[in-house]
N, C-alpha and C positions, 0 to 999 in steps of 0.2 A: 877316138877309139870306138868302134862300133858297139853295139850291145854283145852278138856272137861273140866279139875278141875277149870282151869283157867275161863273159859266161867260161870261157875257155881257159883263161888266167885264174879265175877263180877255182875252177876244177884241177888247177895245174898246183895251187898251193894247197890247196886240201890234200891231193894226193902224196905231195912231197912232205906234206904237214911241218912245213917251213918257208920262210920268206926269202927271196932272191935278191941278188945283189944290188940291182936296181929298183926294187920296191920294200915297200916297209908297210904291214899292215898293223890298223889301228881298230879298236874297237869303237863305237858309238853308244855310250850308255844312254845318251838324253834324244837318241835320233840320228837324222843324217848332220853333218856339220854345217853352217851355215856357209862359211867360206872356205873354198880349197885353195891350196896352191901350189904350181908347179915347184918341185924340189929344185929344178934348174936355177929357176929364177930366183930362188931364196939363196942357193949357193953361190952366185954370181958377185964377185967383189966389185966393189963400186969405182 
């Protein structure tokens, strides 16, 4: 995802004041998380 796409996504979430079906928003109280995972990889069955 390019920076411009990310900024547009953030703006869309802020305007709608809600998450989307394919996106979940989390807060980072202690800074940026050290590990980021792709949901598709986590949801795959072995």
